[in-house]
N, C-alpha and C positions, 0 to 999 in steps of 0.2 A: 655193290663199287663205291667208291665216294662222288661225289657229284661238286660243283661251284656254281653258286650265282651271285653276278654280276650287281647291287640294284644301282642302276644310276636315278637323273633327276633331270625336266623339261629343263630348271633350273637349279639356283640357291635354295635354301629354308621351303624349298618342298616339304621335311618330310619323309627326308632320305633314314635319316637314321630313326625314326619312329618305326617307317613301315617295314627295314633290318632288322630291331633286337623283336616285333612281333614276330614276325618273321620263324626267327632263333627259339623264342616261346613254344610256336605253332607244331615248330620240328618236334622242341623235348616233350609235346606230351604226347604226339605220335611215335616216343619212345626208340628218334632219330641223336645223334650225337655231333655234335656242330661246334666250330670255331667262328666266331670272326675277327676281319681283318679292316684295317682302317690304312690305308697303304701312308697315305694323306691327308693331316688336318692341320689348317690354322686357324689363327682365334684361339689359342690354344692360355692352359695357366701358370705361369710358372707357379712349382710346389715346391717344396722339400726333397719332392723327390725323382724333380725333375718337372719338363713341360706333360700340360696332361688336357688330353683333348677329351669333354664335357660329352662326345660322342664315340668314341672309343673304346672309355670307359665301361657308358653305357652295354657297346655287345661285346666288354671281356664281362661285365657282371652280366649278362643274356646265354653269353652259350656256357651248352654245356661240359664245355673240355678246360681248365685255371691255363691258361697262358699267360708268361712278363708280361707286361706293358708293352714295351720293347717292341715285341713282337707284334702282338694287335694293332700297332702304330708304329710303324718304323721312324714315320720322316713326319715329327710336331715342330710349328714354328711357332709364334706367337701372335707378330700382326696377324686382324680378321681383313687379308686382301686375297689377290689369288694366289693360290699355292706359285706358283711360278717367282711371281714376283718377293713375293715373302723367302723361296730359296735363294734368292740373289743373294737379297738382301742381309743373308745367313754366310753368306760368301758362298752358296751349296749351288748346284746346279743339280736336280731330275731327270732321271732320264727311263726308260721304259726297260733300260737292261738291270737297272737300279733296287728297280721294284719285283721283278722279278723275279731276280736274288732274290730278295729278305722277303719274297711268295713264297718258292721253295724251303726256307726256313721254317714253315708253318706242315707241323704234324697232321698233313691231307689225307694220306692215307690212312689215319688209324682213325678218322672221323665219318660217319654217312655224308654229311653235308658243312659246309665251308661257305659264310657268306662275307661278299665284298663290299662294302659300300663302299660307293666312288664319290669325289670329294666336286662339288657346286654341280656339275649341269654334264652334257654327255662329253661335251668339245673341251673344257676344261685344261688348257695350256701345263705339257710336265717345263719344259725350253721351249725355243724359238721354231722346233719342227717335227716335238714331238706332240701326240695331245694324251692324254689317260687311255682316251678311250685306243692308244694304240697295245694298251695296257691288256684290256679287253681282246681285242685283237689274237694276240699273244697267247693267250688263257682261252680261251674259247669255252668262252660261262655261257649255262643258260641268261638269259639278260631279264629283268624284269625292269619298269621304269614306270617309277612315280610320277605321276601328271599331277602339279600343281595348280589345281582348279582356281583361276583367277580369269578376269580380262585380256585376252591373247595365249588363254593354255594349247585351245586347238592348234593354229599355226605351230608357237611351240613344242607339240607333242609330233607333230607329224614331222616337221622339220627330225628333230629324234629319231624318232623311227624308221625314217628313211633313212637315216645316214647307219644305224644299226646295220638293220639288214643289208644295203647295198658293201657293209665288210663278209658279208653271210653268215652274222652270227644270229645263231636260234633266240629269239623272242619269246619268254616264256608266257609274259604278260606283263600289267598293269594294272596300277591303282590310283582309283580319281580322290584324291584329297582335298577335299574343299579347303583351302588357304588363309585366306580372306569371309569374316562373318558374311557378306552378300552381295552374291553375284547372281546379273540380272539373267536372266536365263540359261541360269544354269543346269537345269533337267535336258535342256534342247542340245545344252555345250555335250555334257554326256552323251546321253542320246549318236550324236553325230559321231565323234570317236568311239565307240561301240561299232557302229557301222562302215569304219574307215580302219582303224587298228584291225591287224590279221592275228590277232591274242588275243582270251580267251580275258574282259575284266577280272582278276582274282579280287578288287573286295572297294567298298566305295566309303571312302573314309568322312562322312561329315564333321564341320568346323567346327573345334572344341577350345572355348576359353581359358581352360584347363587342362593343363597339357595330361595330369595327372588320372584322366577321365579315360585314358587312350592304354591304360596299365593293362587293361584286359581285351583290346585288337587281336583280333583271331585274325587273319588270313588265309584262305584252307589251300593250303600249297602241299602239294605231296610227292614225295621222286614216285618215278620221274615226272616231269611233270612235258 
């Protein structure tokens, strides 16, 4: 049976793409077939083929199933701002129904696992009333939280996880990702999160100046979690 994982974060720029790609590669090593899905991306680059998100391209290339870019990232915007604002500037309005419809275009029943990477944090808005978290609630995937380890991460992590659990979703685990070179009491913060989060810490990622050093990162995930 095909499984779906939704990778969210405690904020923007906390390493969701790095972790999503690592999971895709790890699943492939385990013999699983995969596809990646980045429903919304802002901060895209204009190319001869249209708007392209580096995050979505990484997911596209890391998956075992080749998909057209437009399937991997159906909603792409150039400004590096909140997606609902970027969509509004483009004369569009995002909705849960649109994203669910795009998800249903994916060959999810032909692969073992689908990895969905969110945009920004858990409650990033789609429009005046809906959030991207509403898409997750509709699809009912297993959720993995990337915790950006920096000042304030405990509060951000617990608020995110509280919201996920309050939606009745399955929290499959979380990843501690050091996003700043030095954080006072990092070990104590991670220990606190391990004590409070009712799901396993799947991995700890130390700060890396060069993202290329993360190419061989392994996230020990298996089906079912």
